[in-house]
C-alpha positions, 0 to 999 in steps of 0.5 A: 550518482543515486539512480533508479534501475527498473525492469518495466514492461509494456503491456501494449507490445508484451515486452520487458524494457530497461528504465533508468533515471538520475535521481540525484549526485552526491560529491565527497570531499577529498579531506577527512571529515573532523569527526569520524561517524563510521562506527556509530553509522555501523551500530544497529540501535533500538528505540526503547520508548518505542518498543516498550509502547509496541509491547503493550499491543503484543497480546493482541497479535495472535488474535482472530482478525476483526476487519478484512478488506479486498482491493480489486478493480472492476472495469466496462466499456473501456476503450479499444486502445485499452483492451488491445494494451491489456491482451498481454496483461495477464502474461506478467505482473511487475510485483511493484510498479516503480515505472509507469508501465501503462501510459495508454490505459491512463490516457484513454480510460477514466473513472467512469470505466475503472471502478477501483474497491475497497470490498469487505467480503464479510458483508459484500460492502465496497468502498463509501457503503462500508460502515466501520465504527468504533470507540476511542481505546479500541484495538482492531486486527485487520486483514488486507488482501491485494487481489492478483486476479483483478483485471490490472492488479497493482500495488496499493499504498494504503493510508488511514487518517487519524490514527496509527498502526503496526504491521504485523505480517505479510503473507503469513511471515510476521514483520520483525521490524514493527513500527508505527506507521500510517501507510502500508504498500500491499504488493499485488497478491500479498495479504497483509494484517494490521493492528489498528489503535484508535486513538483519536475521535472523529470521521476518519478516511481510508484510501489508496494514496495512487490519486486516480485510484482514490478518485475512482473509488478506492476510499470510505469514512470510518468514525471513531466514538469517544 
């Protein structure tokens, strides 16, 4: 059986609760397989072509940060149900909210009251006012900070369209499992450095992959010139 078991929190009551959902069931035939792949599964492998590709960018790993983004939330005129639910929110933050811990807040508020924000700290620009322009071939180091002190801090899966990047480090700890990505999960309070390779010309979006965060403002468009 494949199950998802998490410790959730009720923001309304200020208590912990366990949640368990069965995701699927696995049936193993009692007869041995014709070919035993156990040894192959236990062997750690490296992809030489990918490693060589990444090696070409290592000179950029320790360079200064080119751009920074803060991820946060601002609210106004919240319904009383939400304000009451949030009385307990400061007590505990799930490092990653794998369960739906805020149904009352989702039902009672909308994008006019909750504004999810990507903010450029150097300029103060937010969301669609951010103005990033690059050229094909640029390599850019970006620091992403997920604000722990936001009204309701959450993890954010940040997605960058049209390009690829490496996750260099998180909270100052270097990543030793480098792969090309287009999305990175940013835990609450974390600081993550990525190295973005600009290879596709055009106008491309950066946004949170949580749909309600995207719709409530957490997005902007950057341009890559040929």
